[in-house]
C-alpha positions as CSV (number, residue, x, y, z in Angstrom):
1,X,275.7,286.7,-81.9
2,X,272.1,288.1,-82.7
3,X,270.2,289.6,-79.7
4,X,266.9,287.5,-79.3
5,X,263.6,288.9,-80.4
6,X,260.3,288.8,-78.8
7,X,259.4,285.2,-80.4
8,X,262.6,284.1,-79.1
9,X,262.1,284.5,-75.6
10,X,258.5,283.8,-75.7
11,X,259.4,280.4,-77.2
12,X,262.4,279.7,-74.6
13,X,259.9,280.6,-71.7
14,X,256.9,278.2,-73.1
15,X,259.7,275.9,-73.5
16,X,260.7,276.0,-69.7
17,X,257.2,276.2,-68.7
18,X,256.5,272.8,-70.6
19,X,259.5,271.2,-69.1
20,X,258.2,272.3,-65.4
21,X,254.6,270.9,-66.7
22,X,256.3,267.6,-67.5
23,X,258.2,267.6,-64.1
24,X,254.7,268.2,-62.4
25,X,253.0,265.7,-64.3
26,X,255.8,263.2,-63.7
27,X,255.5,263.9,-59.6
28,X,252.0,263.0,-59.7
29,X,252.1,260.3,-61.4
30,X,254.8,259.1,-58.9
31,X,252.5,260.3,-56.2
32,X,249.7,258.4,-57.5
33,X,251.2,254.9,-58.7
34,X,253.0,254.9,-54.8
35,X,256.5,254.5,-56.7
36,X,257.8,256.3,-53.5
37,X,256.9,254.5,-50.5
38,X,257.9,252.5,-47.2
39,X,259.8,250.1,-47.4
40,X,261.3,251.0,-51.1
41,X,264.8,251.8,-51.1
42,X,265.7,255.3,-52.7
43,X,267.3,253.7,-55.6
44,X,264.5,251.4,-56.0
45,X,261.9,254.4,-56.0
46,X,264.4,256.5,-58.4
47,X,264.5,253.5,-61.0
48,X,260.9,253.6,-60.8
49,X,260.3,256.9,-61.7
50,X,262.7,256.7,-64.3
51,X,260.8,254.1,-66.1
52,X,257.7,255.9,-65.7
53,X,259.5,259.2,-67.1
54,X,260.2,257.1,-70.0
55,X,256.5,255.7,-70.3
56,X,255.5,259.3,-70.1
57,X,257.6,260.9,-72.3
58,X,259.9,258.8,-74.4
59,X,263.2,260.4,-75.8
60,X,262.8,263.5,-73.3
61,X,263.5,261.4,-70.7
62,X,267.3,260.8,-69.9
63,X,269.7,259.1,-68.0
64,X,270.8,259.7,-65.0
65,X,267.5,259.5,-63.3
66,X,265.7,261.6,-60.9
67,X,267.0,261.6,-56.7
68,X,265.5,260.4,-54.2
69,X,266.4,261.1,-50.4
70,X,264.9,260.1,-47.2
71,X,264.9,260.5,-43.4
72,X,268.2,261.9,-42.3
73,X,269.3,261.9,-46.1
74,X,267.0,265.1,-46.9
75,X,269.6,267.0,-44.7
76,X,272.1,266.8,-47.8
77,X,270.0,267.5,-51.1
78,X,273.1,268.4,-53.4
79,X,276.3,267.2,-53.7
80,X,277.5,263.2,-53.9
81,X,275.0,260.6,-53.7
82,X,274.2,259.0,-50.6
83,X,274.6,255.3,-49.7
84,X,271.2,253.6,-50.4
85,X,268.7,253.6,-47.8
86,X,265.3,251.8,-47.2
87,X,262.1,254.6,-47.0
88,X,260.6,254.2,-43.2
89,X,257.4,254.7,-42.2
90,X,257.2,258.1,-40.9
91,X,260.1,259.6,-43.1
92,X,259.7,262.7,-45.1
93,X,261.2,262.2,-49.0
94,X,262.5,264.6,-51.5
95,X,262.0,263.4,-55.2
96,X,264.4,265.8,-57.2
97,X,262.9,265.2,-61.0
98,X,264.8,267.7,-62.8
99,X,267.6,265.5,-63.8
100,X,265.5,263.2,-65.3
101,X,264.2,265.2,-68.3
102,X,266.4,266.1,-71.2
103,X,266.2,269.6,-71.0
104,X,269.5,270.7,-69.0
105,X,267.6,274.0,-67.6
106,X,264.9,272.2,-66.0
107,X,264.4,272.5,-61.9
108,X,261.8,270.7,-59.9
109,X,261.7,269.0,-56.7
110,X,258.8,268.2,-54.3
111,X,258.5,266.8,-50.7
112,X,256.3,263.8,-49.8
113,X,255.9,262.9,-46.3
114,X,254.6,259.6,-44.9
115,X,253.1,259.0,-41.3
116,X,251.4,261.7,-39.2
117,X,254.1,263.6,-37.4
118,X,252.9,267.0,-37.3
119,X,256.3,268.6,-37.4
120,X,257.0,267.0,-40.7
121,X,253.4,267.5,-41.9
122,X,253.9,271.3,-41.3
123,X,257.2,271.2,-43.3
124,X,255.4,270.0,-46.3
125,X,252.5,272.4,-45.7
126,X,255.2,275.5,-45.0
127,X,257.4,274.8,-48.1
128,X,254.5,275.8,-51.1
129,X,253.5,278.7,-49.1
130,X,256.9,280.2,-48.6
131,X,257.4,279.5,-52.2
132,X,254.2,281.7,-52.9
133,X,255.1,284.4,-50.6
134,X,258.6,284.6,-52.7
135,X,257.0,284.9,-55.7
136,X,254.7,287.2,-54.8
137,X,257.2,289.6,-53.4
138,X,259.0,289.6,-57.0
139,X,255.8,290.4,-58.5
140,X,255.2,293.3,-56.3
141,X,258.9,294.9,-57.0
142,X,260.7,295.0,-60.3
143,X,263.5,295.8,-59.0
144,X,264.0,292.7,-56.3
145,X,267.5,292.1,-55.6
146,X,268.9,288.5,-55.2
147,X,269.7,289.5,-51.8
148,X,266.7,291.1,-50.7
149,X,264.9,287.6,-52.1
150,X,266.9,285.6,-49.9
151,X,266.5,287.7,-46.6
152,X,262.9,287.8,-47.2
153,X,263.1,283.7,-47.4
154,X,265.4,283.6,-44.5
155,X,263.0,285.6,-42.4
156,X,259.8,283.2,-43.7
157,X,261.8,280.4,-42.3
158,X,262.3,281.8,-39.1
159,X,259.0,282.7,-38.3
160,X,257.9,279.2,-39.0
161,X,260.7,277.6,-37.1
162,X,263.1,275.9,-39.9
163,X,266.5,276.5,-40.7
164,X,267.2,277.3,-44.2
165,X,270.0,274.9,-45.5
166,X,272.7,276.3,-47.7
167,X,274.2,279.7,-49.0
168,X,271.6,280.2,-51.8
169,X,267.9,279.8,-52.4
170,X,268.0,279.7,-56.0
171,X,270.0,280.3,-59.2
172,X,269.6,281.7,-62.7
173,X,268.0,279.3,-65.3
174,X,271.0,277.6,-66.5
175,X,273.3,277.8,-63.8
176,X,274.9,274.7,-62.0
177,X,273.2,274.8,-58.5
178,X,275.9,272.6,-57.0
179,X,278.6,274.6,-58.3
180,X,280.9,275.9,-55.9
181,X,280.9,279.5,-57.5
182,X,279.7,281.7,-54.2
183,X,282.3,284.2,-54.6
184,X,283.0,283.9,-58.2
185,X,279.4,284.7,-59.5
186,X,276.8,285.8,-56.8
187,X,275.0,287.3,-59.3
188,X,273.6,284.3,-60.7
189,X,272.3,283.1,-57.5
190,X,269.7,283.9,-55.0
191,X,272.0,284.5,-52.1
192,X,273.0,287.3,-49.7
193,X,275.4,288.7,-51.8
194,X,273.4,289.2,-55.3
195,X,272.9,292.9,-55.2
196,X,271.3,292.8,-58.7
197,X,267.8,292.9,-59.7
198,X,266.5,289.5,-60.6
199,X,264.3,291.0,-63.6
200,X,267.3,291.9,-65.9
201,X,268.8,290.8,-68.9
202,X,271.9,288.5,-69.1
203,X,274.5,287.4,-71.5
204,X,273.4,287.4,-74.9
205,X,270.8,289.5,-74.3
206,X,268.0,286.9,-73.1
207,X,265.9,287.7,-70.3
208,X,266.6,286.4,-66.7
209,X,264.9,283.6,-65.1
210,X,265.0,282.1,-61.9
211,X,264.8,278.5,-60.2
212,X,263.7,279.2,-56.9
213,X,265.2,276.1,-54.0
214,X,263.8,276.5,-50.5
215,X,265.2,273.9,-48.5
216,X,264.0,273.8,-44.9
217,X,265.5,271.9,-42.1
218,X,265.2,270.6,-38.7
219,X,268.4,270.4,-37.3
220,X,267.9,268.6,-34.3
221,X,265.1,266.1,-35.4
222,X,267.2,265.1,-38.5
223,X,264.8,266.0,-41.8
224,X,264.4,268.5,-44.0
225,X,262.4,269.2,-47.3
226,X,262.7,270.8,-50.7
227,X,260.7,272.7,-52.8
228,X,262.2,273.8,-56.1
229,X,260.2,275.3,-59.2
230,X,260.3,278.5,-61.7
231,X,260.4,281.6,-59.8
232,X,259.3,284.0,-62.4
233,X,257.1,281.7,-65.3
234,X,253.8,280.2,-64.4
C-alpha cells in the first residue's frame, strides 16, 4: 500500500470539511424550518430531517437517518435507540446528524433548547465555548495528548457545574464512537488512557484527524447536551 502524498492528504481533509459543512447546513435548515419542535415526536423530527437531507443533498443522504433525543433521553446520546418521545415545551434536544450523510467518517451533533430555563440555556452556550477552548489548546501545543485534552475538558466542565458523560470525549476519524474498546485501543479516543499526541500519523501513513464530542449532563435535573465537530480541521 502506497503512503499518501500531500495531495491525497489535502483531498481527504477537504472531504471531511465539506461533510461537516453539509451537516451544518442541514442543522441550520432544521432550525429554520422548525423540524424539531415541542409537540413533535423524536421519530417524526428525525424523519423530517432525513427528508430535508435528501432534498438538500440527494444521493449524498442515506439511511439510517439522524438521531433526535429530548428530555431525559439526552442523558444517553449513544447506544441503543430509546423509545419514541414527544418533545416538551421546555426540553433540550440533541440532533445527531452524522448518520444521515453518506460519508462514514462524518461526525456532527448540536443541541437545541426550548423554553426559558436559564440552566438549559447556559448549557447550550457552554458547549460551543468549551469546544473552542479545546481546539485552542490543541493549536497551542502540537504534542498535546488525548489524555491531557480529556483532563482539560473535565476541568472546564467542573468549573461550569456540568458532569461529562461517558469515558471519552472524542475519537479518531474513522473509529466507531459507540464501540466498547476502551482497553483495546485507547489511542483512538480522547480519553484518560491515551498518552499519545493527537497530532500524528496513523495506520497507512495518514494524518490523524479527530472528532471532539462534548456531552455534558445535569444528573440531578435529568438533562444533557452534546456538541460534536471536527477538532483539528476548520
